[in-house]
C-alpha angles and dihedrals in degrees: 000000000000118000095216129106116232114249120257114235118202113223119220100217092184099060110013102066134062121247111271097222097178090057091045090050092049093048087050094052095046091048091051093050089048092048092047091052092044086056092046095053090043100253096142094161092054089046093051091048092051090050091053093048088049092051091046091050090047087057092056094045092048087049090053091046089053090046092055093047090048090238127148126252097052093121090050092054091047091052091048091053087053091050095050088048088050093052089047090050093047093049091050093047092048095046087050094057090039094237095121 
């Protein structure tokens, strides 16, 4: 039996795996249902936050699609996703402290 420890290989989850389209489709369907329900019960703030999360996530997915196609603009879409997530987070923080 060898006395060596196997090497630990770090996995780059951003670029080393293909896009899981069924999972993304399922999440989109779930978010659409929850957003629709939020609008139906009058929770417009929650619906807007969910829409922002969906748009930010869409920026990340489109960045990944462009990366797989070796097209330009992938970094821009990734940054746009972060910006949208930042706006949603700021909106939620300000609404929690009632400054909005």
